[in-house]
C-alpha positions as CSV (number, residue, x, y, z in Angstrom):
1,M,0.0,0.0,0.0
2,T,1.4,3.4,-1.0
3,P,-0.1,6.8,-0.3
4,V,-0.3,9.0,-3.4
5,A,-1.8,12.5,-3.2
6,G,-4.4,11.6,-0.6
7,F,-5.0,8.1,-1.9
8,E,-3.8,4.7,-0.7
9,I,-2.9,2.5,-3.6
10,H,-3.3,-1.2,-2.9
11,F,-1.0,-2.6,-5.5
12,D,-1.6,-6.2,-4.5
13,M,-5.4,-5.7,-5.1
14,L,-4.8,-4.1,-8.4
15,E,-2.5,-6.9,-9.5
16,E,-5.0,-9.5,-8.2
17,C,-7.7,-7.8,-10.4
18,A,-5.3,-7.9,-13.4
19,T,-4.6,-11.6,-12.8
20,K,-8.3,-12.4,-12.5
21,A,-9.0,-10.5,-15.7
22,K,-6.3,-12.4,-17.5
23,G,-7.6,-15.7,-16.1
24,V,-11.1,-15.0,-17.3
25,A,-9.8,-13.8,-20.7
26,N,-8.0,-17.1,-21.0
27,Q,-11.2,-19.0,-20.2
28,F,-13.0,-17.1,-23.0
29,K,-10.1,-17.8,-25.4
30,T,-10.2,-21.5,-24.6
31,A,-14.0,-21.5,-25.1
32,A,-13.6,-19.8,-28.5
33,D,-10.8,-22.1,-29.5
34,E,-12.8,-25.2,-28.5
35,A,-16.0,-24.2,-30.3
36,P,-17.6,-27.1,-32.2
37,P,-17.3,-27.1,-35.9
38,S,-20.2,-25.9,-38.1
39,V,-23.2,-28.3,-38.3
40,S,-24.5,-29.8,-41.4
41,T,-27.8,-31.2,-42.5
42,S,-26.8,-34.6,-41.4
43,C,-27.2,-33.4,-37.8
44,F,-30.9,-32.9,-38.3
45,G,-31.9,-35.4,-40.9
46,D,-34.7,-34.6,-43.3
47,L,-37.0,-32.1,-41.8
48,E,-39.3,-31.7,-44.8
49,G,-37.0,-29.2,-46.5
50,S,-36.2,-27.2,-43.4
51,S,-32.9,-28.8,-42.6
52,G,-30.9,-26.3,-44.7
53,R,-32.5,-23.3,-43.0
54,L,-32.0,-24.8,-39.5
55,V,-28.3,-25.5,-40.3
56,S,-27.9,-21.9,-41.5
57,A,-29.6,-20.6,-38.4
58,V,-27.5,-22.7,-36.1
59,N,-24.3,-21.8,-37.9
60,D,-25.2,-18.1,-37.8
61,L,-25.9,-18.3,-34.0
62,E,-22.6,-20.1,-33.4
63,A,-20.7,-17.5,-35.4
64,K,-22.3,-14.7,-33.4
65,I,-21.5,-16.5,-30.1
66,D,-17.9,-17.0,-31.2
67,A,-17.6,-13.3,-32.1
68,E,-19.0,-12.2,-28.8
69,V,-16.7,-14.6,-26.8
70,R,-13.7,-13.4,-28.7
71,H,-14.7,-9.8,-28.2
72,A,-15.1,-10.5,-24.4
73,Q,-11.6,-12.1,-24.4
74,Q,-10.0,-9.1,-26.2
75,N,-11.7,-6.7,-23.8
76,L,-10.6,-8.6,-20.7
77,T,-7.1,-8.7,-22.1
78,K,-7.2,-4.9,-22.5
79,V,-8.6,-4.5,-18.9
80,E,-5.6,-6.6,-17.6
81,A,-3.2,-4.4,-19.6
82,A,-4.8,-1.2,-18.4
83,I,-4.7,-2.2,-14.7
84,Q,-1.1,-3.1,-15.1
85,Q,-0.4,0.2,-16.7
86,V,-2.0,2.0,-13.8
87,V,0.2,0.1,-11.4
88,D,3.3,0.9,-13.4
89,N,2.4,4.6,-13.8
90,V,1.7,5.0,-10.0
91,R,5.0,3.2,-9.1
92,R,6.9,5.3,-11.6
93,A,5.3,8.5,-10.2
94,D,6.1,7.4,-6.7
95,H,9.7,6.5,-7.5
96,P,10.7,8.4,-10.7
97,D,13.8,7.2,-12.5
98,V,14.7,10.8,-13.4
99,P,17.0,12.4,-10.8
100,R,15.4,15.4,-9.2
101,T,17.2,18.7,-9.6
102,E,17.4,21.2,-6.7
103,Q,15.8,24.6,-7.3
104,V,17.9,27.6,-6.5
């Protein structure tokens, strides 16, 4: 914990949040990578000419789910990076690498 301009920064909590975001992002990535292949009419048999439309609807739904899962994964990866950037920026501000010069 570091006090900064009236705030107490809990680095361990920020880093835990970043780790959680990364873990959930990885779960979304795994889910997207393990998505089932597209279905075909053989999955439904002959449904009086409706098999093709059902296949198309199922494949469209799966594509939308895949896009949403990948979008969630990308956003969580960005959240993890943003939290880490906050931690890095606060630490850098608290302990700057640039030597301070004395004012006359």
